C-alpha positions as semicolon CSV with decimal commas, in nm:
position;residue;x (nm);y (nm);z (nm)
1;X;-1,322;-5,119;-4,976
2;X;-1,274;-5,468;-4,840
3;X;-0,931;-5,512;-4,688
4;X;-1,000;-5,851;-4,536
5;X;-0,869;-6,067;-4,818
6;X;-0,578;-5,831;-4,885
7;X;-0,456;-5,792;-4,528
8;X;-0,529;-6,111;-4,342
9;X;-0,345;-6,426;-4,440
10;X;-0,490;-6,644;-4,163
11;X;-0,847;-6,765;-4,130
12;X;-0,846;-6,639;-3,768
13;X;-0,749;-6,290;-3,883
14;X;-1,022;-6,283;-4,148
15;X;-1,279;-6,408;-3,894
16;X;-1,184;-6,140;-3,641
17;X;-1,200;-5,868;-3,905
18;X;-1,542;-5,991;-4,026
19;X;-1,680;-5,998;-3,673
20;X;-1,557;-5,643;-3,606
21;X;-1,692;-5,524;-3,940
22;X;-2,038;-5,667;-3,864
23;X;-2,070;-5,499;-3,524
24;X;-2,324;-5,216;-3,510
25;X;-2,144;-5,030;-3,234
26;X;-1,849;-4,798;-3,281
27;X;-1,673;-4,937;-2,971
28;X;-1,581;-5,305;-2,976
29;X;-1,597;-5,496;-2,650
30;X;-1,329;-5,765;-2,664
31;X;-1,536;-6,015;-2,466
32;X;-1,836;-5,966;-2,698
33;X;-1,603;-6,015;-2,993
34;X;-1,464;-6,338;-2,845
35;X;-1,819;-6,463;-2,787
36;X;-1,894;-6,416;-3,158
37;X;-1,598;-6,629;-3,268
38;X;-1,506;-6,995;-3,257
39;X;-1,288;-7,117;-2,968
40;X;-0,958;-7,123;-3,160
41;X;-1,003;-6,769;-3,287
42;X;-1,103;-6,645;-2,940
43;X;-0,782;-6,799;-2,803
44;X;-0,590;-6,622;-3,079
45;X;-0,731;-6,289;-2,957
46;X;-0,626;-6,370;-2,601
47;X;-0,272;-6,438;-2,719
48;X;-0,265;-6,104;-2,899
49;X;-0,395;-5,926;-2,589
50;X;-0,136;-6,089;-2,366
51;X;0,167;-6,057;-2,589
52;X;0,119;-5,771;-2,834
53;X;-0,122;-5,493;-2,736
54;X;-0,059;-5,270;-2,433
55;X;-0,374;-5,230;-2,225
56;X;-0,565;-4,912;-2,301
57;X;-0,418;-4,865;-2,650
58;X;-0,628;-5,124;-2,833
59;X;-0,838;-4,882;-3,037
60;X;-0,540;-4,669;-3,143
61;X;-0,341;-4,976;-3,248
62;X;-0,638;-5,112;-3,446
63;X;-0,679;-4,779;-3,628
64;X;-0,306;-4,764;-3,700
65;X;-0,315;-5,117;-3,843
66;X;-0,607;-5,038;-4,075
67;X;-0,435;-4,717;-4,189
68;X;-0,111;-4,907;-4,264
69;X;-0,296;-5,183;-4,451
70;X;-0,475;-4,925;-4,668
71;X;-0,148;-4,744;-4,737
72;X;0,025;-5,068;-4,839
73;X;-0,265;-5,157;-5,066
74;X;-0,243;-4,815;-5,232
75;X;0,132;-4,857;-5,283
76;X;0,073;-5,196;-5,448
77;X;-0,187;-5,035;-5,676
78;X;0,055;-4,754;-5,757
79;X;0,324;-5,005;-5,861
80;X;0,076;-5,195;-6,077
81;X;-0,041;-4,879;-6,251
82;X;0,318;-4,767;-6,316
83;X;0,389;-5,102;-6,481
84;X;0,071;-5,079;-6,690
85;X;0,159;-4,720;-6,785
86;X;0,495;-4,835;-6,911
87;X;0,330;-5,101;-7,129
88;X;0,067;-4,855;-7,256
89;X;0,344;-4,611;-7,345
90;X;0,529;-4,877;-7,544
91;X;0,207;-4,950;-7,734
92;X;0,135;-4,578;-7,774
93;X;-0,215;-4,624;-7,635
94;X;-0,307;-4,263;-7,553
95;X;-0,652;-4,341;-7,409
96;X;-0,514;-4,598;-7,166
97;X;-0,227;-4,367;-7,073
98;X;-0,474;-4,091;-6,980
99;X;-0,692;-4,328;-6,776
100;X;-0,395;-4,479;-6,591
101;X;-0,241;-4,137;-6,528
102;X;-0,568;-4,020;-6,370
103;X;-0,581;-4,332;-6,150
104;X;-0,218;-4,281;-6,052
105;X;-0,278;-3,919;-5,953
106;X;-0,576;-4,022;-5,736
107;X;-0,371;-4,289;-5,561
108;X;-0,078;-4,054;-5,505
109;X;-0,317;-3,794;-5,361
110;X;-0,458;-4,054;-5,118
111;X;-0,107;-4,159;-5,017
112;X;-0,024;-3,800;-4,921
113;X;-0,330;-3,770;-4,694
């Protein structure tokens, strides 16, 4: 499930996400991460550290961000399926209605978790 293109509008954001995703370790050392990136993106991380993220809460905030991005993506999928269900209903396409209903139920189950 690649969230990079969905969640990150800036090239710097996509680069940071890719670098984190490619790390073998569970824990990300910020300095190691900066060393993997170009100078502009590394400066972007420093700005985030200085202005946005309270020291010691980095991992929790990162996890919360990923969780929120996934939830928003699921909500977008839910809206799309509801629209497609409406069109399938108008066309009386029973097979498509069943498939979309199943997808919708799976998404709604994930949203509750």
